[in-house]
N, CA, C and O of each residue as an XYZ file, in Angstrom:
692
protein
N       9.106     13.148    -11.053
C       8.292     12.218    -10.303
C       8.326     12.504     -8.796
O       8.387     11.568     -7.998
N       8.288     13.770     -8.400
C       8.305     14.063     -6.967
C       7.103     13.486     -6.227
O       7.225     13.141     -5.051
N       5.948     13.370     -6.877
C       4.780     12.817     -6.200
C       4.976     11.335     -5.896
O       4.575     10.862     -4.833
N       5.580     10.612     -6.809
C       5.841      9.181     -6.593
C       6.813      9.003     -5.429
O       6.620      8.130     -4.583
N       7.858      9.833     -5.388
C       8.832      9.737     -4.294
C       8.230     10.110     -2.951
O       8.753      9.712     -1.910
N       7.127     10.876     -2.955
C       6.501     11.331     -1.710
C       5.489     10.326     -1.150
O       4.877     10.588     -0.115
N       5.307      9.195     -1.807
C       4.381      8.169     -1.324
C       4.918      7.544     -0.034
O       6.118      7.594      0.234
N       4.018      6.954      0.762
C       4.458      6.179      1.929
C       5.252      4.962      1.465
O       6.250      4.582      2.078
N       4.790      4.360      0.374
C       5.418      3.171     -0.198
C       5.771      3.461     -1.653
O       5.109      2.972     -2.569
N       6.832      4.268     -1.865
C       7.140      4.689     -3.231
C       7.428      3.507     -4.153
O       8.041      2.515     -3.758
N       6.975      3.645     -5.362
C       7.261      2.642     -6.390
C       8.501      3.069     -7.148
O       8.821      4.255     -7.233
N       9.193      2.084     -7.697
C      10.308      2.398     -8.593
C       9.710      2.921     -9.897
O       8.608      2.531    -10.282
N      10.427      3.787    -10.558
C       9.898      4.384    -11.778
C       9.555      3.346    -12.842
O       8.632      3.550    -13.630
N      10.296      2.227    -12.872
C       9.983      1.201    -13.872
C       8.715      0.419    -13.514
O       8.264     -0.418    -14.296
N       8.140      0.689    -12.339
C       6.880      0.057    -11.939
C       5.670      0.921    -12.293
O       4.531      0.473    -12.164
N       5.907      2.144    -12.735
C       4.827      3.081    -13.034
C       4.488      3.006    -14.523
O       5.365      3.070    -15.384
N       3.202      2.870    -14.794
C       2.717      2.891    -16.171
C       1.560      3.884    -16.244
O       0.631      3.832    -15.439
N       1.629      4.779    -17.208
C       0.551      5.733    -17.431
C      -0.010      5.472    -18.822
O       0.704      5.533    -19.823
N      -1.284      5.185    -18.858
C      -1.957      4.895    -20.122
C      -2.866      6.078    -20.453
O      -3.680      6.494    -19.628
N      -2.723      6.607    -21.647
C      -3.557      7.709    -22.092
C      -4.721      7.128    -22.893
O      -4.524      6.380    -23.851
N      -5.933      7.488    -22.479
C      -7.144      6.996    -23.122
C      -7.738      8.129    -23.955
O      -7.944      9.236    -23.458
N      -8.009      7.840    -25.220
C      -8.572      8.842    -26.120
C     -10.040      9.062    -25.773
O     -10.927      8.356    -26.252
N     -10.268     10.057    -24.929
C     -11.613     10.365    -24.451
C     -11.647     11.854    -24.117
O     -10.802     12.323    -23.354
N     -12.592     12.605    -24.662
C     -12.626     14.049    -24.418
C     -13.041     14.431    -23.005
O     -12.869     15.582    -22.604
N     -13.585     13.486    -22.244
C     -13.990     13.784    -20.867
C     -12.772     13.935    -19.972
O     -11.721     13.349    -20.229
N     -12.923     14.721    -18.929
C     -11.856     14.925    -17.950
C     -11.951     13.796    -16.941
O     -12.918     13.708    -16.184
N     -10.937     12.926    -16.933
C     -10.987     11.797    -16.017
C      -9.595     11.201    -15.847
O      -8.714     11.378    -16.688
N      -9.426     10.498    -14.750
C      -8.205      9.749    -14.466
C      -8.586      8.615    -13.537
O      -9.610      8.672    -12.855
N      -7.759      7.586    -13.513
C      -8.064      6.438    -12.656
C      -6.773      5.741    -12.259
O      -5.737      5.859    -12.914
N      -6.883      5.015    -11.164
C      -5.808      4.149    -10.704
C      -6.260      2.730    -11.000
O      -7.269      2.273    -10.462
N      -5.524      2.033    -11.847
C      -5.885      0.661    -12.204
C      -5.233     -0.347    -11.269
O      -5.449     -1.551    -11.414
N      -4.442      0.123    -10.317
C      -3.753     -0.763     -9.383
C      -2.383     -1.160     -9.900
O      -2.115     -1.086    -11.099
N      -1.533     -1.575     -9.003
C      -0.207     -2.062     -9.366
C       0.675     -1.033    -10.048
O       1.533     -1.394    -10.853
N       0.478      0.247     -9.739
C       1.306      1.286    -10.330
C       0.856      1.712    -11.715
O       1.586      2.417    -12.412
N      -0.338      1.294    -12.126
C      -0.848      1.703    -13.439
C      -1.903      2.786    -13.260
O      -2.844      2.645    -12.480
N      -1.720      3.857    -13.997
C      -2.627      4.992    -13.952
C      -3.150      5.261    -15.351
O      -2.456      5.044    -16.344
N      -4.380      5.734    -15.410
C      -4.993      6.057    -16.689
C      -5.452      7.504    -16.654
O      -6.049      7.953    -15.675
N      -5.171      8.225    -17.721
C      -5.628      9.599    -17.857
C      -6.261      9.745    -19.234
O      -5.851      9.093    -20.193
N      -7.258     10.604    -19.314
C      -7.903     10.823    -20.599
C      -7.236     11.980    -21.334
O      -6.605     12.845    -20.728
N      -7.392     11.971    -22.651
C      -6.874     13.087    -23.444
C      -7.592     14.378    -23.043
O      -6.999     15.455    -23.100
N      -8.866     14.280    -22.637
C      -9.596     15.459    -22.176
C      -8.933     16.111    -20.979
O      -8.842     17.337    -20.910
N      -8.469     15.304    -20.034
C      -7.763     15.842    -18.869
C      -6.464     16.510    -19.306
O      -6.162     17.628    -18.888
N      -5.705     15.826    -20.140
C      -4.416     16.371    -20.566
C      -4.573     17.658    -21.374
O      -3.718     18.540    -21.301
N      -5.642     17.773    -22.132
C      -5.851     18.963    -22.956
C      -6.386     20.143    -22.152
O      -6.081     21.291    -22.473
N      -7.179     19.880    -21.110
C      -7.885     20.957    -20.416
C      -7.267     21.363    -19.080
O      -7.496     22.478    -18.612
N      -6.501     20.490    -18.470
C      -5.937     20.788    -17.142
C      -4.654     21.599    -17.272
O      -3.858     21.388    -18.187
N      -4.471     22.532    -16.338
C      -3.160     23.179    -16.264
C      -2.256     22.284    -15.404
O      -2.709     21.261    -14.893
N      -1.012     22.655    -15.247
C      -0.059     21.808    -14.511
C      -0.517     21.550    -13.076
O      -0.388     20.435    -12.571
N      -1.056     22.590    -12.417
C      -1.487     22.435    -11.030
C      -2.666     21.468    -10.926
O      -2.704     20.633    -10.022
N      -3.615     21.574    -11.831
C      -4.782     20.695    -11.805
C      -4.369     19.251    -12.089
O      -4.858     18.321    -11.448
N      -3.483     19.075    -13.036
C      -2.987     17.731    -13.338
C      -2.256     17.158    -12.128
O      -2.403     15.978    -11.810
N      -1.472     17.990    -11.458
C      -0.750     17.572    -10.253
C      -1.731     17.130     -9.158
O      -1.500     16.122     -8.490
N      -2.817     17.874     -8.976
C      -3.812     17.519     -7.969
C      -4.516     16.210     -8.295
O      -4.703     15.366     -7.418
N      -4.910     16.040     -9.562
C      -5.567     14.793     -9.980
C      -4.631     13.612     -9.782
O      -5.035     12.579     -9.247
N      -3.384     13.758    -10.209
C      -2.429     12.653    -10.079
C      -2.119     12.353     -8.617
O      -1.957     11.189     -8.254
N      -2.033     13.378     -7.772
C      -1.797     13.135     -6.341
C      -2.930     12.304     -5.753
O      -2.693     11.417     -4.933
N      -4.153     12.588     -6.166
C      -5.309     11.824     -5.690
C      -5.213     10.366     -6.154
O      -5.426      9.452     -5.358
N      -4.899     10.144     -7.417
C      -4.812      8.773     -7.944
C      -3.614      8.020     -7.354
O      -3.706      6.822     -7.084
N      -2.501      8.715     -7.157
C      -1.325      8.104     -6.522
C      -1.664      7.718     -5.081
O      -1.209      6.687     -4.587
N      -2.464      8.551     -4.411
C      -2.883      8.243     -3.037
C      -3.695      6.952     -3.003
O      -3.516      6.135     -2.099
N      -4.593      6.755     -3.984
C      -5.337      5.489     -4.062
C      -4.373      4.315     -4.128
O      -4.571      3.303     -3.455
N      -3.332      4.451     -4.938
C      -2.341      3.378     -5.077
C      -1.601      3.157     -3.766
O      -1.441      2.023     -3.316
N      -1.153      4.247     -3.158
C      -0.383      4.172     -1.914
C      -1.200      3.539     -0.789
O      -0.653      2.831      0.057
N      -2.495      3.792     -0.782
C      -3.377      3.275      0.263
C      -3.921      1.882     -0.052
O      -4.624      1.296      0.771
N      -3.606      1.351     -1.224
C      -4.036      0.001     -1.588
C      -5.525     -0.122     -1.853
O      -6.096     -1.193     -1.647
N      -6.167      0.948     -2.306
C      -7.610      0.934     -2.495
C      -8.082     -0.035     -3.571
O      -9.147     -0.634     -3.419
N      -7.333     -0.208     -4.643
C      -7.781     -1.114     -5.703
C      -7.833     -2.542     -5.180
O      -8.798     -3.263     -5.434
N      -6.810     -2.951     -4.458
C      -6.788     -4.311     -3.897
C      -7.932     -4.500     -2.906
O      -8.560     -5.559     -2.888
N      -8.212     -3.487     -2.079
C      -9.312     -3.575     -1.122
C     -10.646     -3.686     -1.852
O     -11.514     -4.458     -1.444
N     -10.817     -2.918     -2.932
C     -12.068     -2.955     -3.695
C     -12.267     -4.322     -4.337
O     -13.384     -4.837     -4.380
N     -11.177     -4.909     -4.836
C     -11.284     -6.242     -5.439
C     -11.681     -7.266     -4.383
O     -12.491     -8.151     -4.659
N     -11.125     -7.161     -3.186
C     -11.472     -8.071     -2.096
C     -12.932     -7.886     -1.698
O     -13.645     -8.866     -1.484
N     -13.383     -6.629     -1.598
C     -14.773     -6.354     -1.254
C     -15.706     -6.936     -2.312
O     -16.719     -7.550     -1.976
N     -15.371     -6.746     -3.584
C     -16.196     -7.284     -4.661
C     -16.325     -8.788     -4.594
O     -17.409     -9.329     -4.810
N     -15.234     -9.471     -4.297
C     -15.268    -10.931     -4.147
C     -16.156    -11.314     -2.972
O     -16.961    -12.238     -3.081
N     -16.017    -10.616     -1.853
C     -16.834    -10.898     -0.679
C     -18.312    -10.685     -0.944
O     -19.143    -11.479     -0.503
N     -18.647     -9.619     -1.662
C     -20.050     -9.368     -1.988
C     -20.607    -10.462     -2.893
O     -21.748    -10.888     -2.716
N     -19.813    -10.920     -3.861
C     -20.268    -11.998     -4.751
C     -20.526    -13.286     -3.976
O     -21.514    -13.976     -4.229
N     -19.650    -13.610     -3.040
C     -19.836    -14.808     -2.210
C     -21.098    -14.656     -1.363
O     -21.861    -15.608     -1.198
N     -21.313    -13.442     -0.823
C     -22.511    -13.183     -0.021
C     -23.788    -13.389     -0.821
O     -24.763    -13.934     -0.302
N     -23.793    -12.961     -2.075
C     -24.963    -13.151     -2.941
C     -25.237    -14.638     -3.135
O     -26.389    -15.067     -3.075
N     -24.203    -15.418     -3.366
C     -24.354    -16.868     -3.575
C     -24.918    -17.532     -2.316
O     -25.827    -18.357     -2.400
N     -24.375    -17.169     -1.149
C     -24.864    -17.752      0.108
C     -26.299    -17.346      0.397
O     -27.105    -18.177      0.815
N     -26.626    -16.080      0.180
C     -27.981    -15.612      0.432
C     -28.987    -16.342     -0.457
O     -30.089    -16.664     -0.012
N     -28.618    -16.599     -1.686
C     -29.500    -17.317     -2.619
C     -29.784    -18.733     -2.101
O     -30.869    -19.268     -2.330
N     -28.820    -19.337     -1.411
C     -29.021    -20.677     -0.868
C     -30.092    -20.687      0.229
O     -30.866    -21.637      0.340
N     -30.128    -19.622      1.038
C     -31.086    -19.551      2.137
C     -32.421    -18.939      1.720
O     -33.471    -19.293      2.255
N     -32.367    -18.019      0.760
C     -33.570    -17.328      0.294
C     -33.613    -17.377     -1.229
O     -33.209    -16.424     -1.896
N     -34.105    -18.494     -1.781
C     -34.151    -18.613     -3.243
C     -34.885    -17.425     -3.874
O     -35.937    -16.996     -3.400
N     -34.301    -16.912     -4.949
C     -34.868    -15.752     -5.640
C     -34.310    -14.429     -5.162
O     -34.564    -13.390     -5.773
N     -33.551    -14.453     -4.075
C     -33.027    -13.191     -3.522
C     -31.938    -12.587     -4.404
O     -31.646    -11.396     -4.287
N     -31.336    -13.378     -5.277
C     -30.248    -12.848     -6.103
C     -30.724    -11.758     -7.051
O     -29.907    -11.007     -7.584
N     -32.031    -11.657     -7.271
C     -32.550    -10.583     -8.116
C     -32.451     -9.223     -7.412
O     -32.364     -8.192     -8.079
N     -32.463     -9.210     -6.090
C     -32.427     -7.968     -5.322
C     -31.026     -7.677     -4.783
O     -30.640     -6.514     -4.666
N     -30.275     -8.704     -4.462
C     -28.993     -8.505     -3.783
C     -27.961     -7.715     -4.585
O     -27.135     -7.058     -3.951
N     -27.929     -7.718     -5.928
C     -26.950     -6.865     -6.607
C     -27.119     -5.389     -6.281
O     -26.137     -4.649     -6.221
N     -28.366     -4.955     -6.068
C     -28.605     -3.556     -5.705
C     -27.995     -3.274     -4.335
O     -27.312     -2.267     -4.154
N     -28.239     -4.156     -3.377
C     -27.670     -3.976     -2.035
C     -26.150     -4.007     -2.103
O     -25.483     -3.207     -1.447
N     -25.602     -4.919     -2.887
C     -24.149     -5.002     -3.030
C     -23.566     -3.741     -3.632
O     -22.508     -3.282     -3.202
N     -24.239     -3.173     -4.620
C     -23.762     -1.930     -5.238
C     -23.781     -0.792     -4.231
O     -22.859      0.023     -4.196
N     -24.827     -0.730     -3.410
C     -24.893      0.323     -2.397
C     -23.758      0.195     -1.393
O     -23.148      1.196     -1.015
N     -23.472     -1.025     -0.958
C     -22.377     -1.242     -0.008
C     -21.048     -0.873     -0.650
O     -20.240     -0.167     -0.047
N     -20.818     -1.346     -1.868
C     -19.550     -1.072     -2.549
C     -19.380      0.415     -2.811
O     -18.281      0.944     -2.649
N     -20.454      1.107     -3.215
C     -20.353      2.531     -3.494
C     -20.088      3.329     -2.232
O     -19.330      4.298     -2.263
N     -20.688      2.947     -1.142
C     -20.440      3.623      0.114
C     -18.979      3.460      0.518
O     -18.341      4.405      0.981
N     -18.473      2.276      0.341
C     -17.070      1.992      0.639
C     -16.166      2.874     -0.204
O     -15.193      3.423      0.313
N     -16.461      3.024     -1.483
C     -15.583      3.822     -2.321
C     -15.724      5.317     -2.038
O     -14.770      6.065     -2.251
N     -16.885      5.775     -1.564
C     -17.010      7.185     -1.191
C     -16.052      7.513     -0.050
O     -15.397      8.555     -0.077
N     -15.961      6.639      0.952
C     -15.037      6.910      2.061
C     -13.598      6.868      1.571
O     -12.751      7.624      2.049
N     -13.326      5.996      0.631
C     -11.970      5.933      0.078
C     -11.625      7.187     -0.720
O     -10.470      7.613     -0.732
N     -12.609      7.780     -1.382
C     -12.350      9.019     -2.129
C     -11.919     10.131     -1.175
O     -10.979     10.871     -1.466
N     -12.595     10.247     -0.051
C     -12.208     11.251      0.935
C     -10.827     10.953      1.507
O     -10.028     11.864      1.724
N     -10.551      9.673      1.750
C      -9.239      9.279      2.258
C      -8.153      9.586      1.230
O      -7.070     10.051      1.587
N      -8.445      9.326     -0.052
C      -7.460      9.601     -1.107
C      -7.234     11.101     -1.262
O      -6.113     11.528     -1.537
N      -8.282     11.909     -1.090
C      -8.092     13.366     -1.127
C      -7.123     13.793     -0.026
O      -6.172     14.533     -0.278
N      -7.370     13.326      1.183
C      -6.544     13.710      2.326
C      -5.101     13.223      2.162
O      -4.151     13.970      2.397
N      -4.953     11.959      1.756
C      -3.594     11.421      1.570
C      -2.915     12.079      0.374
O      -1.700     12.279      0.377
N      -3.703     12.419     -0.650
C      -3.145     13.144     -1.796
C      -2.574     14.483     -1.377
O      -1.536     14.906     -1.885
N      -3.256     15.160     -0.441
C      -2.746     16.429      0.098
C      -1.422     16.194      0.827
O      -0.492     16.991      0.703
N      -1.340     15.104      1.583
C      -0.093     14.779      2.291
C       1.040     14.524      1.292
O       2.164     14.979      1.501
N       0.749     13.810      0.225
C       1.752     13.555     -0.817
C       2.187     14.873     -1.459
O       3.375     15.095     -1.688
N       1.226     15.737     -1.744
C       1.556     17.054     -2.307
C       2.455     17.835     -1.355
O       3.450     18.427     -1.772
N       2.096     17.831     -0.068
C       2.893     18.564      0.924
C       4.330     18.060      0.966
O       5.276     18.847      0.985
N       4.481     16.735      0.979
C       5.836     16.154      1.005
C       6.638     16.541     -0.237
O       7.863     16.652     -0.189
N       5.922     16.746     -1.359
C       6.589     17.108     -2.615
C       6.789     18.621     -2.738
O       7.302     19.101     -3.749
N       6.382     19.371     -1.704
C       6.624     20.810     -1.686
C       5.451     21.680     -2.100
O       5.638     22.861     -2.393
N       4.243     21.123     -2.132
C       3.050     21.871     -2.531
C       2.082     21.965     -1.346
O       2.197     21.213     -0.378
N       1.136     22.890     -1.437
C       0.161     23.058     -0.360
C      -1.125     22.304     -0.670
O      -1.334     21.830     -1.787
N      -1.984     22.204      0.345
C      -3.271     21.536      0.133
C      -4.155     22.336     -0.811
O      -5.128     21.804     -1.345
N      -3.828     23.609     -1.024
C      -4.605     24.430     -1.956
C      -4.562     23.860     -3.368
O      -5.484     24.090     -4.152
N      -3.503     23.118     -3.707
C      -3.447     22.483     -5.031
C      -4.629     21.538     -5.187
O      -5.285     21.542     -6.228
N      -4.912     20.728     -4.173
C      -6.029     19.785     -4.251
C      -7.364     20.523     -4.221
O      -8.277     20.183     -4.974
N      -7.484     21.520     -3.364
C      -8.728     22.292     -3.287
C      -8.992     23.006     -4.617
O     -10.119     23.003     -5.111
N      -7.956     23.616     -5.193
C      -8.112     24.304     -6.480
C      -8.469     23.315     -7.589
O      -9.263     23.629     -8.475
N      -7.880     22.121     -7.535
C      -8.173     21.100     -8.538
C      -9.631     20.665     -8.448
O     -10.315     20.577     -9.468
N     -10.110     20.393     -7.239
C     -11.500     19.981     -7.074
C     -12.459     21.097     -7.479
O     -13.510     20.832     -8.061
N     -12.102     22.336     -7.177
C     -12.925     23.482     -7.577
C     -12.984     23.575     -9.100
O     -14.048     23.806     -9.674
N     -11.838     23.394     -9.749
C     -11.780     23.406    -11.221
C     -12.629     22.276    -11.794
O     -13.371     22.482    -12.755
N     -12.524     21.088    -11.211
C     -13.324     19.959    -11.695
C     -14.815     20.253    -11.555
O     -15.601     19.918    -12.442
N     -15.202     20.870    -10.457
C     -16.601     21.228    -10.240
C     -17.065     22.240    -11.294
O     -18.155     22.113    -11.850
N     -16.235     23.231    -11.556
C     -16.595     24.269    -12.526
C     -16.648     23.709    -13.952
O     -17.541     24.070    -14.718
N     -15.720     22.847    -14.313
C     -15.682     22.322    -15.681
C     -16.727     21.242    -15.914
O     -17.037     20.912    -17.059
N     -17.272     20.691    -14.836
C     -18.312     19.671    -14.997
C     -19.689     20.304    -15.123
O     -20.692     19.596    -15.204
N     -19.744     21.622    -15.140
C     -21.016     22.310    -15.277
C     -21.876     22.232    -14.033
O     -23.102     22.307    -14.115
N     -21.240     22.082    -12.878
C     -21.978     22.030    -11.625
C     -22.415     20.642    -11.219
O     -23.027     20.470    -10.165
N     -22.111     19.637    -12.043
C     -22.447     18.256    -11.674
C     -21.415     17.802    -10.664
O     -20.300     17.429    -11.028
N     -21.786     17.833     -9.395
C     -20.810     17.635     -8.334
C     -20.693     16.201     -7.862
O     -19.954     15.923     -6.917
N     -21.401     15.288     -8.494
C     -21.351     13.910     -8.006
C     -22.176     13.798     -6.739
O     -23.121     14.558     -6.527
N     -21.814     12.861     -5.917
C     -22.554     12.689     -4.684
C     -23.843     11.923     -4.927
O     -24.036     11.316     -5.981
N     -24.690     11.963     -3.966
C     -25.942     11.235     -4.077
C     -25.786      9.814     -3.586
O     -24.675      9.300     -3.455
N     -26.910      9.192     -3.318
C     -26.913      7.883     -2.673
C     -26.233      6.799     -3.497
O     -25.572      5.927     -2.933
N     -26.380      6.833     -4.818
C     -25.832      5.777     -5.658
C     -24.461      6.126     -6.235
O     -23.906      5.342     -7.005
N     -23.921      7.251     -5.890
C     -22.656      7.686     -6.465
C     -21.470      6.998     -5.803
O     -21.506      6.656     -4.621
N     -20.413      6.803     -6.599
C     -19.189      6.257     -6.027
C     -18.312      7.361     -5.448
O     -17.371      7.071     -4.709
N     -18.601      8.617     -5.767
C     -17.822      9.730     -5.250
C     -18.726     10.625     -4.407
O     -19.894     10.828     -4.738
N     -18.183     11.153     -3.326
C     -18.946     12.139     -2.571
C     -19.125     13.395     -3.437
O     -18.403     13.584     -4.416
N     -20.066     14.230     -3.081
C     -20.240     15.495     -3.791
C     -18.930     16.276     -3.725
O     -18.265     16.304     -2.689
N     -18.569     16.906     -4.833
C     -17.305     17.643     -4.890
C     -17.268     18.742     -3.838
O     -16.222     18.989     -3.238
N     -18.402     19.406     -3.609
C     -18.442     20.446     -2.572
C     -18.098     19.867     -1.204
O     -17.411     20.507     -0.409
N     -18.580     18.648     -0.932
C     -18.279     17.996      0.348
C     -16.796     17.654      0.449
O     -16.202     17.761      1.522
N     -16.203     17.243     -0.665
C     -14.770     16.919     -0.667
C     -13.941     18.171     -0.389
O     -12.987     18.132      0.388
N     -14.311     19.285     -1.031
C     -13.597     20.549     -0.818
C     -13.738     20.985      0.635
O     -12.759     21.367      1.276
N     -14.962     20.925      1.148
C     -15.223     21.313      2.540
C     -14.432     20.463      3.522
O     -13.883     20.980      4.495
N     -14.372     19.158      3.267
C     -13.618     18.259      4.144
C     -12.140     18.616      4.159
O     -11.504     18.578      5.212
N     -11.589     18.961      3.002
C     -10.172     19.350      2.947
C      -9.928     20.677      3.665
O      -8.932     20.836      4.371
N     -10.828     21.609      3.482
C     -10.661     22.910      4.151
C     -10.660     22.747      5.658
O      -9.924     23.443      6.358
N     -11.479     21.832      6.166
C     -11.604     21.625      7.615
C     -10.499     20.725      8.179
O     -10.296     20.690      9.393
N      -9.790     20.006      7.323
C      -8.812     19.022      7.797
C      -7.465     19.655      8.095
O      -7.170     20.786      7.709
N      -6.666     18.874      8.797
C      -5.276     19.257      9.065
C      -4.351     18.692      8.000
O      -3.138     18.879      8.084
N      -4.897     17.998      6.990
C      -4.072     17.391      5.954
C      -3.219     18.466      5.296
O      -3.698     19.549      4.959
N      -1.961     18.142      5.125
C      -1.053     19.054      4.457
C      -0.534     20.167      5.320
O       0.172     21.045      4.824
N      -0.859     20.166      6.599
C      -0.373     21.198      7.504
C       0.915     20.724      8.172
O       0.965     19.635      8.743
N       1.921     21.527      8.098
C       3.159     21.225      8.821
C       4.002     20.206      8.296
O       5.053     19.917      8.870
């Protein structure tokens, strides 16, 4: 558990839960509170380095408190929809789209932040930022070129994430 020990706010090992989801797709998620989810597809197809990069990214989300922030944002957006409906009856039919755009934009910035912090966690655990870059490159190649991104996406394009890491000082020194 060197990655867990390398967090800014390390969790005790008894606080970590990893749930394996029977799904052939390559995916992982941070459910918050030290709970992580990985798919059987990821476990079957990733090598140790790729798994390390994916987990560093998800651990970074936990360390940065992104799940709690997303839950707070979601509550705020729901309250905003209710208030807007009071002033502009019928607006609730349109406001979920606006709320989704705001929430997705917020999570795109968090994905870049988690990549950068994941590199820092990797560095503290004795690995280079190339682990994260290689992992993202592998994910791009195994997804058949579907790089994510786009206006409605919750993740920036994978090429943009790789480029941002290459240009950053994350993991240096």
